[in-house]
C-alpha positions, 0 to 999 in steps of 0.5 A: 499499500502506497504510503499517505503524503503529508501536506508538507511532502504535497507543498514541497512536491508542488514546488518542485513541479513549479521548478522543474516548469520554470527550468524547462522554460528557462532552458527553452529560452536561454539555454542550460548554462543561463539556467544553471547559472540562474539557479545557482545565483538564486541558491547562493543568495538564499544561503547567503540571507541576500534579498532577491531584489534591489531596494532601489527597485521598491523604494516603498518597502525601504525601511526609515530607520536612520 
């Protein structure tokens, strides 16, 4: 009998599917090198706790803690 997936496992599976679809689209448009580089850069940003957007792109989100 198949194991019942938890909500967390279902959620993770859905994110893997989205990531696979996005990766396929990126490869189709820009090739494997670009796609791998972009995904590695995203992983690096996550590891280093860096924001994905520049603060200047969304000035309304900048805090006034001066």
